[in-house]
Steps between C-alpha positions, in 0.01 A plus 500: 500500500735240353282190535332451158211313660430805721519737209250279308261497797512876535431546127203266516369675812534839331307370200223369724476825694487708180235268346289516815529876506397528137197282560400679818405816307168539323474452130348814342310432178368763259249336277209545259195480716335222296746255660473621858229263629665179376849606610387601850337160547817319383728726700321411824622144456849623407519710817383212712770271355787745494421765756553773240213746470392632158353843443309572182440842343231423243423782254417538131779422253518867414555581866770238525686688232450831685634360825804351330579827325458679825782291648302292750683187608369147505644151508281362225297652217213317324311686235391503133757353265535811283586712806760246622656490156527880491677513838725214395631718218580766760708254696270495804508126558758253612635318197297194420240560773200571277254209480151444362253439784132521418236628264134605532220521249169685488186357654139599569381635834127456557249526779475188718237267358527635141594242238709596196597261220868550414548162338537638146598826333144546372339444840741747656417759237132445553534545877657836446247604240214400732648686803338835575827634632865392536811630674876464500786682661599850398847457351600856599555371859811309384347152495506272200176302536294780340727503197471123469120509547487735204716263295264211584203709390687578176577130450125435536419778249301690763696819561238731347196292600567517874645850522163674571430274799853491651578673830870507595598385851739731682552239770436129490294494815278783379431348160430159646281648770277631226481147354401367839219761518375400155582842349756347261457155344850394401856609595805408303798480730817297559388162630716561809293810575167320523333523748585824672154565644248294690229352280725480190631179353743395230292363207816373327765598250418620150563232232864436412446616141436858620699500824766759579760448773719714717834326556693556821874461556708515816843655537742588783619863522877548492471672842388174664799412714363165614320334204485149649176560687319648199617217278377247758162678504471476122589133515226452761251679274587253219453176692255257334282507813469875468328480163153447651525830683598682180210334317253592774610862470435499126869502409707256293848412622737508201873458423740237614 
C-alpha cells in the first residue's frame, strides 16, 4: 500500500469503524438512585439521537460503593461527591474525568390536598411542630436523605421535639404510602424522591437557610475502554435544554 491517499482513506475508515463499534454497545451507568428518573428521561432522547442504549443501575450511594469494591464494571459512575473523591484517591478513575453534575436538597412530602407553608424558617418549624407524626429514611439502608433530614431538623432546632413522633421509613414507597393513607403527616426526603406513592405530593423544599444538599459527581472508571460514548452522554445531560427535566425531578444541575 504505497499510495499515501489510499493509506489515509484506510486509516479514516478504520477510525469510523472503531467509533461506530464503540457507540453500538450500551452505556452501563451505576448511579445514586436519586438521579435515576431524570437521567432515564434524558437518556431516552440521547438514544433516539445516537442509537446508543443506556442502562442505569440505580442504588443507594452506599450500595454504589459496595458494587465498586466488589469489582463490578460500568462505563460511568455517578454518585455522592464524598464517595467519588474516595475512589479517586484509590486511582479508580480516568485522569481528569471527575466532574460535578447535580445536587439535591430536602423537601416535604405530604398527602395530596394538604397545604404546608414552607415560605419561612419559622413557618417550616411550625408545620413540623403541628404535625402529629413525621417520617424520613432510615440511614442504615445506605441512603443519605435520612442523614440530611436529621441535619435539617437540627438546623431548625427540632431534633428533640420531633423525636417522639418520628417513624423511620425503611423504603421510600412504604413511608410515603403511609402519608397517602393519612397515617403520617409529613415526610422529609430528597426532593427527587417525592412522590414515590400515589396520593403524595411535593410540598416544596425547606428554606435555603436550613437546607442541606447531597452533591453528586460523575467519573469514568479506568476500565472503560471506550469513554467517548459516556462523555457524550454527560454532555447531553448538561445541555441548557435539559435543565427543565432536572428541575422537574427536584434536582439542580451544577458545575460547568
